[in-house]
Phi, psi and omega in degrees: 000138179262127178233125180237145180263109184246128180255127175254150176298148174297132176075018179296141180255092180257121177270176186300330183290334184272353187278350183293145174256145183233118177267146165287158184296329179283352175080004184267341185236136177237125177263123185240122172294137179254272178217154184051243183259010185267143180223127181258136174259130180249142169275110186290327181294312184271346182067030183242142177292149177242224182298139172253123180264143171250109183287162182297327187228137180292344181252067177277103187280343182215146177215154171203142173260146179290163182306323179274353176082008181270351181225133174247132174256132178232155181220142176216123188055241182244032176249130176244133181233140174256138185236142169272116188282349178281328182231355176081005184277144174289125180272313178187162181216151178223157168260125184287136180285075179199145176280352186255149178290159176284135181246339181201155179223151172202137172272145173293159184295336174272357179074006184274338185235150172237118174273133180237115182261133172246185180302323190242012181181174178231141181241142171255132178235151169297129184289342180263310183268342189063021175295136176290127181256313180207163177212154178223124179252164178236151178255168179134172184277205185289352183261026180239035178292125178284127181253338178208155180218145180207140171280149165288158183303334178274000178060026178250355182219144174245134173255141173215149186235139174275155189270300193286321175239083193310119178220131179264128175251148176236126181238102177269113190253348181252000000 
């Protein structure tokens, strides 16, 4: 069992979206939300805290670590930002072509693609440039909000789930 000692500021206001933990695919890096817009990266092997990132917005609704743990994707409203986890620098940011906020992010297992889920669809972006490659929308009323997104291990299919009326969608894009 892994146990890490994490200290939060007194009176920190963390909403449900910020409480998620994110592991890199190699299992060596863990991203832990602290307070406000801060996120601390932990080396799971040594059990020691590493870099603390200050994200652009204290309400980062979605995050994902690249498979190697060297890049963090964060999202707030319809903005997606890539961060270098080795030095804390912002690499690039885009505004997602959607009227709906970003709800979930996931890197493909090879680290080349980033899936960006909004309330009503999923977009595939190049994980380095953030260029939009493909998109898939879903229809339905207000009860079809996408809550999570994940690549299959072969990186050829994206799975996503709606929240209010739970439905699993499969999008094979290759």
